[in-house]
N, C-alpha and C positions, 0 to 999 in steps of 0.2 A: 235336690234343687234349693236354693235359694230363696226365702220367702222375705218381699219388703213389708215392714210395718211402720205404720204413721202412729204416734202415740201422744196424746195431749194429755198435760200435767203429768208429766214423766220425770220430774225432780224429785218427787217424795213418795211414801205410804205405799199404795197399790201400784201407782205406774211407774216407780222405781222397779220395782219387783217384776213387773212385767217385762221393763228393759232388761233388768239383769237377764232374765230367763230367754229372753228373744236372741239376744248377744251371746249369750254363753251357747245357744242351739246353733250358732254359725250364721242366722240369720241378720239381716241388715234392718237398721232401725232409724227412723225420722223422728226425732225428740224433739218437743215442743214443751215448751214452760214460759212463765213470764218474765221470769230474772234467771237467765243462764249463768251470769257470774256468781250467782250465791248458792248455785246447783251443786254443793261440795262433791257428792257423791256420785250425782250424773256425770261431773268433769272427770272424777276418778275414774269412772266406768269407760269413758272417751277414752282417756290415755292407754287403757289397757287393753280395748278394741277399737282402735282408731280407724280402722279400715271399714269398720261395720255401722258407726252412729255418726250422724249428722245431728247437730244441736242449732233450734232456732230458736229466736224470742218472737212472741205472740200471746196476746190475750185474746182467749177464745169469744169473750164477749163483742170485740171488736174486727168484724170481717176483713176491714181495711188489711188489720196484720197478718190475717190467714193467707190472704189474697196475694200479699207481699212474700210469704213463704210459698207461696204455690208457683208462683213467677220464677222462682228458683229450683224447682224439682222439674228434671227434663225425663224422666224414667217414670216406668209402671210402680204403682203402691198396690199391692195384695190386699193388706188389711188395714184398717182404719179402725184404731181403738180409742172412743171419745171417753176418758178418764176424767179430765179437769171438771173441779166442781167445787161448790163451796156450800156451809153450812154456817148458819149463826146458832145464836145459844138456843136451849131448847124452851126456854119459857111459852108461858100460855099467852091468852087472850091481850094483857098487858105490857107483854115482853117487849125492850128496844127492838128487838128484832123484827117486829111487825113497822117499821118504821120505813116511811117510803123510800129512802136512800138504799137502805139494807135489803128491802123487797127489791128493787131494781135491781141490784147488783146480783141476787141470788138467781132469780129469773133469767136476766139476760146470760149469767153464767153455765147455769142448769140445763136451761131449755132451750135459748138461743144459741149457745155454743155449740153444742152438737150438731145442729142445722148448717150452722157457719162452716163447721169442719167439713162435713160432708160436701157441703154445695162447693166449698174454696177447692177441694183436691177431687173432684169429680172424674174432671178428665184424665187424670191419672189413673184414679182406681178404675175407668173403663178399662184400662189398658193390662190391669190387672191379671193374674192367672187364680181362677175361683174367686172374684173378689169380694168382700163379707166388710161388713161395721158391724161395731158391737160398741154398744152405748154401756159405761157403768151406769148403773140407775139403782135405787133401793126399794126394797119391801116395804120403806115408809110410804113409797107412794101410791101401794096397791088400795083400791078400796076394802080390801079385806082386811086391812091394816087398824085394828084398835088402837087409836091414841089421842091423847089430847093436849096434844104442844107440837112445836115446831109447825105451825101451819103452813110457811110458804116454802120451807125445804121439802114437806110432803106433797104440795102441789107441785113444785117446780121437778120431782121426780113422777110424779103422774102425768104432768106435763110432757116431758121427755119420753114416757113411754107412748103417750099418743103421736109424739114427732116420729117414733121409731117406728109403729104398725103403718103410719101415714108415707115414711120412706120405704120400709119395705111392697108397698104397693106399687108405689110408683117406677120403685127399680128392680120389680123380678123381672119385668121385661127384659131388662139389660143384662141379666144373669146375675145381679148383686144379691148376696144375702145380708139382711140388716135382721138384729137381734139387740136386746138388753139384757144386761146381768145384774142380778144383785149378789153383790161381791160376799156376802155374810156380814156378822157384825166382828169388824177386823180392827187389831189393835194398831191404829195409825193416830196423827195428830185429831183427826175426825171422830174417829171411832173412839177413842180413849182407853186408856191402860187395861181397864175391866172386860174388854171385849173377848169373845171365846177363840177367835182362830187368828193367826199371826196373818200378815201381808204377804209372807212365801206361798204359805198354805192356798190362800186366795188364789193369789196371780198363777198358780202352777194348775190351776183348777180350771181358772177360767180360761187359761189359752189350751187346756187340754178338752175343754167342751166346745169352744168356738171353731177348734179345728173339724170337728164332726159334723157341723152343722151345713145342711144343705138345701136348695130351694124348696124343698117339701117341707120345712119346718121354719121358713124364714116368717118375720115377725112376732116371734113368740117371746115372750118376757121368762129367764130360767134363773133360777138360783146357780151359785157358783158350782155345785156340784151336776149341774145339768137337767136338775127336776123343773117341770114347767110351773110358773106363778101366775096366778090370777093378776088381772091388770087392774 
């Protein structure tokens, strides 16, 4: 039976690889990114699987954008993957990345974005089969991760993990499974060329693990290989 997925940040990196795996498996995809006209690989994927992909423009930090897309979706959504995110440079306390305009963008995109996404598409998700939400987070947000840089990126990932737990508590009675994933250190624009796993490997494993989840393990922060990580 065909599953309907919604992915934010579907135009590159892990989001693009998730999109490729989903449509190649015969499932349907609602792909969201900020600038679809510039998403060359996603558009090529859409041409190849035109009956399985719908592409929409939205900035996840703007709930009005997401609500506009949601108003055009008149069918159930089974799985939401909140992948869109941003990272500034990895400097220390004096870094430009800690100035207010950058911090605002990071927090709105990485924390509010997943919340707005789930809230906007909740009516469609409630109609889905085995409905679930997966948020792409990072182990850098764990209190057990020792680091001395990227202050607000770390804070944003800790924050979105808290959002995940709170959503899991509220939505459990609706039968909706909510988890977050550390995707690994992935060779993307964000992870850099020295990262140790490919986007393909990360995406394949995340999809494999999220399909196994049920209400007994909702609310967990997981590695891409399925092992539980500390919040």
